[in-house]
C-alpha positions, 0 to 999 in steps of 0.5 A, a space after each residue: 232747546 232743553 236736553 235730558 241726560 241719564 246717569 251712565 252709572 245706573 243703579 248697581 246691585 250686588 248679585 247673590 254669590 251661588 258658588 262654584 258648581 261641584 266638580 265632575 268625578 270624571 270627564 269620560 263619557 261627558 259632554 263638555 261645552 266650549 263657550 267662546 264669547 271673546 269678540 277679539 278672542 283667539 279661537 285657536 285657544 279653545 281648539 287647543 283645549 278641545 284637543 287636550 281634553 280629547 287626548 286625556 279623556 278619549 270618551 269626552 264629547 265637545 259642543 261649541 257655542 261662539 258669539 261676540 255680543 249679548 242679545 236677548 234671543 241669543 241668551 235663550 239659545 245659550 240657556 237651551 244649549 247649556 242644558 244639554 251639557 255636563 260641564 262648560 269651559 268658557 272664555 270671555 273678554 272684549 
């Protein structure tokens, strides 16, 4: 019997650094996405961020996107969601 093993490290390439997006001049009237990809994260943190945004910027709108794992169909859904926003606050982790 013969087995074949694959290298788990793979071939890594360094992505191009695109820099940070420019800051918005104001959050009033903007739609801010709250992205939570933390599998074992605490949604209370993002809820608190939402509360603070609404306290400080009464005209801000929020939109949620929460998921636990990356899957190709979800990635397409996530990209479509992001196109409807003025900015995003995200939480990622394992």
